[in-house]
N, C-alpha and C positions, 0 to 999 in steps of 0.2 A: 798869890794872884788868882782871882775868880774867873773861871773859864767856863763858856757855856757853848754846845754844839746845837744847831737847830737846823732842819733840813726840809725840803719839799720833794716828795718822791712819787711818781705816778706807778712806775714798774719795779722799783726796788733797787736800781743801781745807786741813786744817791743817798738812800738809807744805808746800804752797805758801806759806801765811802764815809758818810757821817759816823756810823758805828766804829769803823775803823780810827778815824780821826779821834773819836771820843776815847776809845781804849789807849791810845798813845798819849793823850791829854790827861788821862785818870779821872775822866768824867762820864756822864751818861748822855748819849745822843737822844734828842727829842724831836718830835715834828713841830711845825710852826704854830699849832695851836696850844702848846704848852708855854705858858707864860714865863718870862724871866722873873725869878722872886728876889733879886737882889742886883746891886750894882755890877755890871759885868765888866771885866778889864779887857777881855778879849773873847769875842764871838766868832766862832767858826759858823759860817752860814753858807749854805748853796742848795742847788737842786738841779734838775735836768734842763736841757735846751731843746726847745720844741719851735720848729719852723724859724730858726735863727733867733730865737728870743728866749728869755727866761719866763718861766711859768706865770701867769697872771696871779696865782695865790702868793707866789714868792715876790712878785713885783709889789703887789698891795702891802705885803709884810714889811717890805723895805721902805716903802713911802711913809709908813706909820712907826718906822722904829724909833724909839724915843733917845735922844742924844744924852739925856740926863740919866739913862739907864745903861748905855753901853759906851766905853770908851773907845774900842778900837774894833775892827772887823776883818777877817781873814775869809776869803771867798773862795769857794770851791765849786765846779759844775761837773756834770756828767753828760755825755751825748756824743755822737759822731761829729759835730761841729764845735770848734772851739771858738773862744772869744766872748763867752757868756761871763767869765769872771769880772771882765771890764764893765760890763752892762751892771753887775751887781755893785761893783765899785762905784760907778757913777751914781746910782741911786743912794747909796750909803753917804758918798761925800756930799750930796745935794741936802742931806740931813744935818750936815756939820759934824759928822764922825769920822775919826780918823780910820784909814784903810791901810793895812798891811801891803807893802810892795810885793810881798810873795803870794802867789795864788795858786791854786791846784786845778787846772783844767784836765779832766780825766776823760779821755776817750774810751767810751764803752759802748757795748751794743748787746745784742742777744746771746753772744758766746758767754756772757757772765751768768747767765741765768741757769739755776740747777733744776730746771724742770717745771717750776711754777712761778707765776706772777707774784710779785713781793719778795722774791728771795733770790739774791744774787750773790755770787761769790767772787771774791777778788782774786787775782792771781799773786804769786810771790812777788812778781815784779811790781804791780799795782800797789800790794802792801808795803813794798820798800818805798815806793814813791810818796805814799801817805806818810810814813814814818818820817822821812825826810823833810817834807812839807811842814809837819807839826813841829819837829825839832828846831828847824830854821825859823819858824814863826814866833815860837816861844823864847827864842834867844833875847 
């Protein structure tokens, strides 16, 4: 199974979650500007929630996602507000790409930062949540 992880991250939380997902899946997480280089069976994709919506960069990426390059998507989001995974799913479904029923909305905030922007640390509980998400999604 070809798996990829792509993320949009302003402050580092989504990057940290993407890297944890990638570690569990045995791949490398990359930002949205890294192209997919082969047919992807499962794309883990996500980003932050800002003003009750997904980031404009992530939205544009999803609106241009090639249904001939990606078979299915598993969504994750970070932020204080939940509901963003459904917004990702709707954009992906509009492209004719299958969406996993299991999603990962992670409530995160400044408590995850290790003193500088771009570097977030997941708690043990959050890492377990990520591991469970990946295992259930890859079944």
